[in-house]
C-alpha positions, 0 to 999 in steps of 0.5 A: 316269112310264110305265105297266106293260104289263098284258094283262088279257085274257091274265091272265083267260084264265090264271086261267080255265085255272087253274080260277077262275070267269070272274067271279072271274078278271075281278075279280082282273084288274081289281084288278091292273090298277088297282093298276098304274094307281096304281103310280108306276114309272119306265120306261127312257125316263123314266130316259133323259129324266132323265139327259138333263135332268141333263146339260142342267143340268150344261152350263147350270151350267158355262156360268154358272160360266164366265161368273161366273168371267170377270166376277170376273176382269174385276172384279179387273182393274178393281179393280187398275187403280183401286188403281193410280190411287189410288196415283198420286193418293196419291203426287202428294198426298204430293209436293205436301204435302212441297213445301208443308211444305218451303216452310213450313219455309223461311219459318219459318227465314227468319222466325226468322233475321229475328227473330234479326237484330233482337234 
C-alpha cells in the first residue's frame, strides 16, 4: 500500500503562522506524520495493480475452464466409443449364445425323437 503525501515542514509553518509555539507545532506535526505512517491507505496505483491482478486471474481461470471443458468433451467421446465397443461385444455374445441354444434345442429334439422311436 502507498503512503499519504505529507509535508511536515509546511505543516509546522502553518501551525506556527496560526500562533502555536515552534515546539508544539513540531510535536503535532510528528504525531500527524506517524499517524499517516501507520495508516493503511490504498493509492490509485494500488487499485490499478489489483485490477490488473484480477484481470490476470480471470484470464487464467477462463483458460483453465476451457482446458477442463475440452478434457470433458474428449472423455465423453472416449466413453461413447467404449460403450459402442461394449454393445458390439454384448451383441456378439448374445448371437453366440443363441446359436448354442439352438444347437442344444436341436440335440434335445433329436434325442427326444430317438427315445420316442425306441419306445
